[in-house]
C-alpha positions as CSV (number, residue, x, y, z in Angstrom):
1,M,137.9,127.6,125.3
2,S,138.6,124.7,122.4
3,R,136.6,124.2,119.6
4,W,136.1,120.7,120.0
5,L,133.3,121.4,123.1
6,I,131.2,123.5,121.2
7,I,130.3,120.2,118.6
8,V,130.0,117.6,121.2
9,A,127.6,120.0,123.7
10,L,125.9,121.1,120.9
11,F,124.8,117.4,119.2
12,L,123.1,116.5,121.8
13,T,120.8,119.1,122.0
14,A,121.0,120.3,118.5
15,H,118.6,118.5,116.5
16,V,115.6,119.0,119.3
17,Q,116.1,122.9,118.5
18,A,116.8,123.0,114.7
19,T,114.3,123.7,112.2
20,C,115.2,120.9,110.0
21,P,115.7,121.8,106.3
22,V,113.4,119.9,103.3
23,W,116.0,118.5,101.7
24,S,116.2,114.8,100.1
25,P,118.2,112.8,101.4
26,E,121.1,113.2,98.9
27,R,121.2,116.5,98.8
28,A,121.3,116.3,103.1
29,E,124.0,113.8,102.5
30,R,125.9,116.0,100.3
31,E,124.9,119.7,102.4
32,I,126.1,118.0,105.5
33,A,129.5,116.6,103.8
34,Q,130.1,120.0,102.3
35,L,129.9,122.1,105.6
36,Q,131.7,118.5,107.7
37,G,134.8,119.3,105.0
38,Q,135.0,123.2,105.3
39,L,135.1,122.8,109.3
40,A,137.7,120.9,109.0
41,K,140.1,122.9,106.6
42,W,139.1,126.0,109.1
43,N,140.3,123.4,112.1
44,E,143.5,122.6,110.7
45,A,144.3,125.7,110.1
46,Y,143.2,126.8,114.0
47,W,145.1,123.8,115.1
48,H,147.7,123.4,113.6
49,K,149.2,126.5,111.4
50,G,148.0,129.4,114.3
51,A,145.6,130.7,111.4
52,S,142.1,131.5,111.9
53,E,140.2,131.8,108.5
54,V,137.0,132.3,110.2
55,S,135.5,134.5,113.7
56,D,135.2,132.3,116.8
57,G,131.6,133.1,116.8
58,V,131.1,131.9,113.3
59,Y,132.6,128.7,113.6
60,D,131.0,127.4,117.0
61,Q,127.6,128.6,115.2
62,L,128.3,126.8,112.1
63,S,129.2,123.8,114.1
64,A,126.0,124.0,116.2
65,R,124.2,124.2,113.0
66,L,125.8,121.0,110.9
67,A,125.2,119.4,114.3
68,G,121.4,120.2,113.8
69,W,121.8,118.9,110.5
70,Q,122.8,115.8,111.7
71,G,120.0,115.3,114.0
72,C,117.9,116.2,111.7
73,F,119.0,113.5,108.7
74,G,119.9,110.9,111.6
75,S,123.6,111.3,110.5
76,V,126.3,110.4,113.0
77,A,129.1,112.9,113.3
78,A,131.9,112.4,112.2
79,E,134.8,111.9,114.6
80,N,136.9,115.1,114.9
81,T,140.2,113.9,114.3
82,S,140.8,116.9,112.5
83,L,141.2,118.7,116.1
84,L,143.6,116.6,117.4
85,P,147.5,117.0,117.0
86,L,149.2,116.3,114.1
87,Q,151.9,115.1,115.8
88,G,153.4,114.8,119.2
89,A,150.0,113.8,121.1
90,V,150.2,114.0,124.5
91,S,147.6,112.4,127.1
92,H,146.1,114.7,129.9
93,P,146.5,113.2,133.2
94,V,143.0,114.3,134.3
95,A,140.6,114.8,131.1
96,H,139.1,118.3,130.5
97,T,135.4,118.2,131.0
98,G,134.8,121.3,129.4
99,V,131.2,123.2,130.6
100,R,127.6,123.0,130.0
101,K,126.1,126.0,128.5
102,L,123.1,127.4,129.9
103,A,120.7,129.1,128.0
104,D,119.3,131.6,130.0
105,A,118.5,133.2,133.5
106,Q,115.5,130.5,133.9
107,A,118.2,127.6,133.0
108,V,120.8,129.2,135.3
109,G,118.2,129.0,137.9
110,Q,117.0,125.7,137.7
111,W,120.7,124.2,137.6
112,M,121.5,126.2,140.7
113,Q,118.8,124.7,142.7
114,G,119.3,121.8,145.5
115,K,123.2,123.1,145.3
116,K,125.4,124.3,147.8
117,D,129.1,126.1,148.1
118,L,128.8,127.8,144.7
119,W,131.6,130.2,143.1
120,I,131.1,132.6,140.2
121,Q,134.4,133.1,137.6
122,P,134.3,135.4,134.9
123,K,134.7,132.8,131.6
124,V,137.7,134.0,130.3
125,D,138.4,133.7,126.3
126,G,141.3,132.0,125.8
127,V,142.6,128.6,124.5
128,A,142.1,125.8,127.8
129,V,145.6,124.0,128.9
130,T,146.8,121.3,131.5
131,L,149.8,122.6,133.4
132,V,151.8,119.7,134.9
133,Y,154.4,120.4,137.7
134,K,156.9,117.6,139.0
135,Q,158.8,118.3,142.1
136,G,158.1,122.2,142.4
137,H,158.6,122.4,138.6
138,L,156.8,123.2,135.5
139,Q,157.3,119.9,133.4
140,R,154.5,119.8,131.1
141,V,151.8,122.3,129.4
142,I,149.2,120.6,126.9
143,S,146.8,121.9,124.8
144,R,142.9,120.7,125.6
145,G,143.0,119.4,121.8
146,D,140.1,116.7,122.5
147,G,139.9,117.0,126.3
148,L,141.8,113.4,126.5
149,Q,145.3,114.1,124.5
150,G,146.4,117.5,123.1
151,E,149.4,118.9,121.7
152,D,152.8,119.7,124.2
153,W,152.8,123.5,124.3
154,T,156.0,123.4,126.8
155,Q,158.3,124.9,125.6
156,K,156.4,127.9,124.1
157,A,154.9,128.2,127.4
158,R,158.0,128.3,129.3
159,R,158.3,131.8,127.5
160,I,155.2,133.3,128.8
161,P,156.8,135.9,131.6
162,S,153.8,135.3,134.1
163,L,153.8,131.9,134.0
164,P,155.2,130.1,137.2
165,Q,158.0,128.1,136.1
166,K,158.5,126.9,140.0
167,V,156.3,126.4,142.8
168,D,155.8,124.6,146.5
169,G,154.2,122.8,149.0
170,A,150.9,121.6,147.7
171,L,151.2,122.8,144.5
172,A,154.7,120.7,143.5
173,N,153.3,118.0,142.3
174,S,149.9,118.9,140.6
175,V,148.0,119.2,137.5
176,L,146.1,122.3,137.0
177,Q,143.4,123.1,134.3
178,G,143.0,126.6,132.8
179,E,142.7,129.5,130.3
180,I,146.0,130.9,128.5
181,F,145.0,134.6,127.5
182,L,145.7,138.0,125.6
183,R,146.7,139.8,128.6
184,A,144.4,143.4,128.2
185,K,144.3,146.9,129.7
186,G,141.0,147.6,130.8
187,H,139.0,145.5,128.4
188,V,135.4,146.3,128.5
189,Q,133.7,143.6,127.1
190,Q,130.7,145.3,126.7
191,K,132.1,148.2,124.5
192,M,135.3,145.9,122.8
193,G,133.6,142.4,122.3
194,G,135.7,139.0,122.3
195,M,138.2,140.9,119.7
196,N,139.0,137.0,118.7
197,A,141.0,136.8,121.8
198,R,141.1,132.4,121.3
199,S,142.2,132.8,117.5
200,Q,145.4,135.5,118.5
201,V,146.4,133.3,121.7
202,A,146.3,129.9,119.5
203,G,148.3,131.4,116.6
204,L,150.9,132.9,118.9
205,L,151.5,129.6,120.8
206,M,151.3,127.7,117.1
207,Q,153.9,129.8,115.6
208,Q,157.0,127.9,114.7
209,D,158.7,130.7,115.1
210,E,159.8,132.6,118.7
211,S,157.6,135.7,118.8
212,P,158.2,138.4,121.4
213,S,154.4,138.3,121.8
214,L,154.3,135.7,123.8
215,S,155.0,137.8,126.5
216,Q,151.8,139.0,125.9
217,L,150.1,136.3,127.3
218,S,148.9,134.9,130.9
219,V,147.1,132.3,132.5
220,F,143.6,132.1,134.9
221,I,143.3,128.7,136.4
222,W,140.2,127.7,136.7
223,A,140.5,124.1,138.3
224,W,143.0,122.1,140.9
225,P,142.0,118.3,140.0
226,D,142.6,116.5,143.7
227,G,143.8,120.0,145.0
228,P,142.6,120.7,148.5
229,A,138.9,120.2,148.9
230,A,138.2,123.7,150.0
231,M,137.4,126.2,147.3
232,R,138.6,128.9,149.8
233,E,142.1,126.8,150.6
234,R,142.7,125.9,146.9
235,L,142.1,130.1,146.1
236,V,144.9,130.8,148.8
237,L,147.3,128.4,148.2
238,L,147.1,129.5,144.5
239,S,147.9,133.0,145.0
240,A,150.3,132.6,146.8
241,S,151.9,130.3,143.8
242,G,151.5,133.1,141.3
243,F,148.4,132.5,140.4
244,D,146.7,135.4,142.1
245,L,143.9,135.6,139.3
246,V,141.6,133.3,140.0
247,A,141.5,134.8,143.8
248,R,140.5,138.0,142.4
249,Y,137.8,136.8,140.4
250,S,136.1,134.1,142.3
251,Y,133.4,134.6,144.5
252,P,130.9,132.6,146.4
253,I,127.3,133.2,145.4
254,S,124.0,131.4,146.7
255,Q,121.4,132.9,144.9
256,F,120.4,133.8,141.0
257,K,120.1,137.3,141.8
258,E,124.1,137.6,142.3
259,V,125.1,135.5,139.7
260,A,123.2,138.1,137.5
261,D,124.5,140.9,139.3
262,W,128.2,139.5,138.7
263,R,127.3,138.7,135.4
264,E,126.0,142.5,134.2
265,R,129.2,144.1,136.3
266,W,132.3,141.7,134.7
267,F,130.4,142.6,131.4
268,T,130.2,146.2,131.3
269,S,133.9,147.0,133.8
270,P,137.7,146.8,132.7
271,L,139.2,143.4,133.3
272,P,142.7,142.6,132.3
273,F,141.2,139.6,129.7
274,A,138.3,139.5,127.3
275,T,135.4,137.1,128.9
276,D,132.4,135.8,127.0
277,G,130.1,134.8,130.0
278,V,130.5,133.3,133.5
279,V,131.0,130.0,135.1
280,I,129.4,128.9,138.3
281,R,131.3,125.8,139.8
282,A,130.7,123.9,142.6
283,G,133.4,124.1,145.5
284,K,133.5,120.4,145.7
285,E,134.2,118.3,142.7
286,P,134.6,114.9,142.2
287,N,138.2,113.3,142.4
288,G,139.8,113.8,138.9
289,E,140.1,110.4,137.7
290,R,136.6,110.3,137.2
291,W,136.7,113.7,134.7
292,R,135.3,113.1,131.5
293,P,134.9,115.3,128.4
294,A,131.9,117.0,128.1
295,Q,130.6,115.2,131.5
296,G,131.3,118.4,133.9
297,T,128.0,117.9,136.0
298,W,128.9,120.4,138.7
299,L,129.7,123.4,136.6
300,A,127.8,125.6,134.0
301,A,128.2,128.6,131.8
302,W,125.5,131.6,131.0
303,K,127.2,133.2,128.4
304,Y,126.9,136.9,127.4
305,R,123.9,137.3,124.4
306,P,125.8,137.4,120.8
307,V,126.6,140.7,119.4
308,S,126.2,138.6,115.9
309,Q,124.5,135.6,114.7
310,V,124.3,133.0,112.2
311,A,121.1,133.3,110.2
312,E,119.9,130.5,107.7
313,V,118.1,132.3,104.5
314,R,114.3,131.1,104.3
315,G,113.4,133.3,101.6
316,I,114.9,136.2,99.2
317,R,111.9,139.3,98.5
318,F,112.7,142.4,96.3
319,T,110.9,145.7,97.6
320,I,110.0,149.2,95.5
321,G,111.1,152.3,97.6
322,R,109.5,155.9,97.2
323,T,112.0,157.1,94.8
324,G,111.5,153.7,92.8
325,K,114.9,151.9,93.9
326,I,114.8,147.7,93.9
327,A,116.3,146.3,97.4
328,V,116.4,143.4,98.7
329,V,115.4,141.7,101.9
330,A,116.8,138.5,103.1
331,E,114.0,136.9,104.5
332,L,115.6,134.9,108.1
333,E,115.0,131.7,110.0
334,P,114.2,133.9,113.2
335,I,117.2,134.8,115.4
336,T,117.3,136.5,119.0
337,L,119.8,139.7,119.2
338,D,119.9,141.9,122.1
339,D,116.1,140.7,123.4
340,K,115.2,141.3,119.9
341,Q,114.0,138.9,117.3
342,V,115.1,139.1,113.9
343,Q,113.3,137.5,110.8
344,R,114.9,139.8,107.9
345,V,118.0,141.8,107.3
346,S,118.5,144.7,104.5
347,I,120.8,143.2,101.6
348,G,120.4,146.8,99.6
349,S,120.8,146.7,95.7
350,V,120.2,144.4,93.1
351,Q,123.6,144.5,92.6
352,R,124.8,144.2,95.8
353,W,122.9,141.5,96.0
354,Q,124.3,139.8,92.9
355,K,127.6,140.7,94.0
356,L,127.4,138.8,97.1
357,D,125.8,135.9,95.8
358,I,122.8,135.1,98.1
359,T,120.1,132.4,97.9
360,I,117.8,130.2,99.9
361,G,119.9,127.8,102.3
362,D,123.2,130.6,102.8
363,Q,124.0,131.3,106.2
364,L,124.2,134.8,106.9
365,L,126.0,137.1,110.1
366,V,123.7,139.6,111.4
367,S,124.4,142.0,113.9
368,L,122.1,145.1,115.0
369,A,123.5,148.5,113.8
370,G,122.1,151.6,115.4
371,Q,118.5,152.2,116.9
372,G,118.2,148.1,116.8
373,I,118.2,147.5,112.9
374,P,119.5,144.5,111.9
375,R,122.4,144.5,109.4
376,L,124.0,142.2,107.1
377,D,127.8,141.8,108.4
378,N,129.4,139.0,106.1
379,V,127.8,135.5,103.7
380,V,129.6,132.7,105.8
381,W,128.7,129.5,104.1
382,R,127.2,129.4,100.6
383,G,124.6,126.3,100.2
384,M,125.2,123.8,97.2
385,D,121.7,125.1,95.2
386,R,122.4,128.2,93.7
387,T,119.2,129.1,92.5
388,K,117.8,132.7,92.8
389,P,114.7,134.6,92.0
390,T,114.6,136.9,89.3
391,P,114.7,140.3,90.5
392,P,111.7,142.9,88.9
393,I,112.6,144.6,85.9
394,P,114.0,148.3,86.8
395,R,111.5,150.6,85.1
396,Y,110.1,152.4,88.6
397,H,111.6,155.9,88.7
398,P,111.9,159.3,91.4
399,L,108.6,160.5,89.2
400,S,106.9,157.2,89.1
401,C,103.8,155.9,90.9
402,F,102.2,158.8,92.3
403,Y,98.9,157.7,90.8
404,R,98.2,154.3,91.8
405,S,97.8,151.2,89.2
406,P,98.2,147.4,89.5
407,D,102.0,147.8,89.0
408,C,102.4,150.5,91.4
409,Q,101.1,149.2,94.4
410,E,104.9,148.8,96.2
411,Q,106.1,151.9,95.6
412,F,102.7,154.4,96.0
413,L,102.5,152.4,99.3
414,A,106.3,153.6,100.2
415,R,105.4,156.9,99.0
416,L,102.4,157.0,101.5
417,S,104.4,155.6,104.4
418,W,106.9,158.4,103.9
419,L,104.8,161.7,103.6
420,G,103.0,160.4,106.6
421,G,106.5,159.8,108.5
422,S,107.9,162.4,111.8
423,Q,110.1,164.2,109.1
424,V,107.3,164.8,106.6
425,L,103.5,165.4,107.2
426,D,103.9,163.7,110.8
427,I,100.8,161.9,110.7
428,E,100.7,160.0,113.8
429,G,99.2,156.6,114.8
430,I,99.3,155.4,111.2
431,G,102.0,153.4,109.4
432,E,102.9,150.7,106.4
433,A,100.1,148.4,107.8
434,G,97.2,151.1,108.4
435,W,98.0,152.7,105.2
436,R,97.6,149.2,103.3
437,T,94.1,148.9,105.0
438,L,93.0,152.4,103.9
439,M,94.5,151.6,100.2
440,M,92.4,148.2,100.0
441,A,89.3,149.7,101.3
442,H,88.9,152.7,99.3
443,P,89.1,154.2,96.0
444,F,93.0,155.9,96.2
445,T,94.2,157.7,93.0
446,H,96.9,159.5,94.2
447,I,99.1,159.8,97.6
448,F,96.7,162.6,98.5
449,S,93.4,160.4,98.2
450,W,93.2,160.4,101.7
451,L,92.8,164.1,102.5
452,E,88.8,163.2,100.3
453,L,87.9,160.7,103.3
454,T,84.9,161.5,105.2
455,P,84.7,160.8,108.9
456,K,82.5,158.3,108.3
457,Q,84.2,156.2,105.6
458,L,87.2,156.1,108.1
459,E,84.8,154.6,111.0
460,E,83.3,151.8,107.9
461,T,86.5,151.0,107.2
462,P,86.8,147.5,108.1
463,G,90.1,146.7,110.6
464,I,90.0,150.3,112.1
465,T,88.0,151.3,115.1
466,V,85.6,154.0,115.4
467,T,88.0,155.7,117.6
468,R,91.1,155.1,116.0
469,A,89.0,156.6,112.8
470,Q,88.1,159.7,114.9
471,L,92.0,159.8,115.6
472,L,92.7,159.7,112.2
473,W,90.2,162.0,110.7
474,H,91.8,164.5,113.6
475,R,95.4,163.9,112.5
476,F,94.5,164.6,109.0
477,N,93.1,167.7,109.2
478,I,96.5,168.7,111.1
479,A,98.2,167.3,108.4
480,R,95.9,169.9,106.5
481,Q,97.9,173.2,108.4
482,Q,101.4,171.8,108.0
483,P,103.4,174.4,106.0
484,F,103.8,174.9,102.2
485,S,107.6,173.6,102.9
486,L,106.7,169.9,104.2
487,W,104.0,169.7,101.5
488,L,107.0,169.7,99.2
489,K,108.7,167.1,101.0
490,A,105.6,165.1,100.9
491,L,105.5,165.5,96.9
492,G,109.5,164.4,97.4
493,L,110.9,167.5,95.7
494,P,114.3,166.5,95.6
495,L,115.6,169.6,97.0
496,P,118.9,169.6,99.6
497,S,117.6,170.5,103.2
498,A,120.2,173.4,103.6
499,A,118.4,174.9,100.2
500,M,115.0,173.8,101.9
501,K,115.3,176.1,104.7
502,A,117.2,179.0,102.9
503,I,113.9,179.2,100.0
504,N,111.5,182.1,100.7
505,D,108.8,181.0,98.2
506,R,105.8,180.0,99.5
507,S,103.6,179.2,97.1
508,W,104.0,176.5,93.8
509,A,103.4,179.1,91.4
510,Q,106.3,180.9,92.7
511,L,108.6,177.7,92.2
512,E,107.3,177.3,89.1
513,A,108.5,180.8,87.8
514,R,112.1,180.0,88.7
515,D,114.0,179.5,86.0
516,E,117.5,177.5,86.2
517,L,119.8,180.5,87.7
518,H,117.3,181.4,90.4
519,W,117.7,177.5,91.8
520,R,121.6,177.8,91.2
521,N,121.4,180.6,93.9
522,L,120.4,178.2,96.9
523,P,123.1,176.3,98.8
524,G,124.1,173.0,97.8
525,V,122.2,172.8,93.9
526,G,124.5,173.0,91.0
527,P,124.3,172.9,87.3
528,E,122.9,169.7,87.4
529,K,120.8,169.7,90.9
530,A,118.8,172.9,89.4
531,R,117.9,171.2,85.6
532,N,116.7,168.5,88.0
533,L,114.7,170.7,90.1
534,M,113.5,172.9,86.4
535,A,112.3,168.9,85.1
536,F,110.4,167.6,88.4
537,I,108.4,171.2,88.9
538,H,107.3,171.4,85.2
539,H,106.8,167.3,85.3
540,P,103.0,166.3,83.8
541,T,102.8,164.3,86.9
542,M,103.9,167.2,89.4
543,V,101.7,170.1,87.6
544,K,98.7,167.6,87.8
545,L,99.0,166.5,91.3
546,A,99.6,170.2,92.5
547,G,96.3,170.8,90.7
548,Q,94.6,168.0,93.3
549,L,96.1,169.8,96.6
550,Q,94.9,173.3,94.9
551,I,91.1,171.3,94.8
552,L,92.3,170.1,98.2
553,G,92.7,173.3,99.8
554,I,96.3,172.7,100.7
555,S,97.8,176.5,101.8
556,G,100.4,177.3,98.8
557,F,99.0,175.8,96.1
558,R,95.5,177.5,96.2
C-alpha cells in the first residue's frame, strides 16, 4: 500500500483524536515545517531512489502525527507533490480509492451493518499498481502514486515471471488493480512481522539496474474495475488467467465473527506473503468512472495491532534504584500495545539518555519486550526545543540509604520493594505503593522497621483496611521465619547466586569471621569480589543493621 493514502485518510480524523501540543503559533509553524520537510525527504528517497530510510510503520505514524498537528493549529496540509513521480507521470485509467482503516472490532461491526455480499481478503503488504491489458497483452503497469497518476513500471514489471504477459477472454481488454509483493515461504505474520516488505518491493521496482531479485515478486489482484458484476465470476476468470492467489484467499462472510476468525487465522498461519490486516469488500462495486482517491466506501480494512508505536515524550523523570544507580524514564503520551496501555518507558542510565539526546516533544518508537515490559527501540524524531532537565548528583551507592532520611526517600523505597519481592522475603500483598503508604504513616528509621509494627498500628494505617492489615501482619510474621540466606539477599550482600548456594555459614558472626581467602574459595568469587564482600560485611552500616536484626530476633543474627 502506498504512503499517500495514509496522509489523506488520517488528516480527516487526526485533529479530533490527537492531543494538541501546547505551542505558540510561531513554534507550531516551525515544528510542522520541520517534520513536513523530513517526510518529504523520506518520500523522495522512497519513491524515486528505491531507498527506505525509515520503516513503513514509523513513516505512517509520523505522517499521522503531522496531520494531527496540522489539525490542531489550523494548518493546511501541503500538497504531497513529493509523492508524485518526478518524470514520466502516467494517468490511471481508473483511480485508486485506497481503503478506509477501521479502528477496532466495534468499528468493523458497525461498518458491516446493512451490507450484503461481503468478502474478506488478507491485506497483502506490498506496493499497489494498476495493470492495463489491451487486446490480450500487458500494455502498462503503473505505480499508485497519488491515486490519479503514477510512474510507469512496465519494463520492470515484465521481468516478474509470475505476472501474466498475455490474457484472453473478458480480461483481454481490462484494467486490474492489485499489490506487487515479495513472495515468502511460510510467512507467519505473528512471528515474523512485516519485515519492511513494502519498502523492499518499492526498492526493487525503482532501481536503475536490472535486478535478478525481481523474480521474487508476484502480484495479488484485489480489484477489477468494470469487470463482471458477480465476485465469484471475477474470481474464476482471474484464476483461469494466472491470477490464482485472489481466488485462494477470498472468502464470503456475513458475520463479524467470521471476520475475526479469518483475521486471526491469517495472522497466525503460514502465508506466501506478508500482511498487515484484512480487507472487507462488497462484491458489488460502482462503475470505474466513479472511483476517486480516499472515497472507496464499499471496502474497509481492519489492521493487525502494531508491534511498535511512535509515542511522544511528555516528561523526563529520574529514578534511584536499590543499588543507587540513577535511571531515566520517559513519560509518554499514552499508547496501546497488544491491549496494554503504555505511559512510560525506561531509557536506562543517564549516560544512555544523554547519548540518545531525548527530551520533551521527541517521538520514540516503543514496543513490548518479554513479559509485556515497554522497550525503547529508537528515537524517530526530535523536536526543535532541546531543553532538558538536570539529572540528580550521583551520590548514591550500594551502601547508601539503608536508613531513612529526606535525601534517601527513593532509594530507601526501592530497597523495601526489593526485599519484599518473590525472590527475596516473598511478602505477598504489598508492593511499592503499599510500602509508600506504610512509610508515610509510620516512623520508619531503617529498612526493617516494618518488623516493629504492631497489629494495631497496621489496622490504624490510613488507606489500609482491617482485613488487609491482618494479612500483612501474617505475612510479616512468615517473613521472620525465612532462612538466613534470604535475609542476606534482603541486606543486598553482593554474593553471586552460585556462591550463595554453596555457602554453609548460618550466622552473621560466621560471615564476619571470614577472611579474603575464605571468600575466594566460593564459586564466582575472585580477588576483587572478595575484597568487596569484606568491605560490605564490615561496613558500619551493615554492622549496625545486623545489630537491629539481632534485636528483632531474626535467625542467624541472634
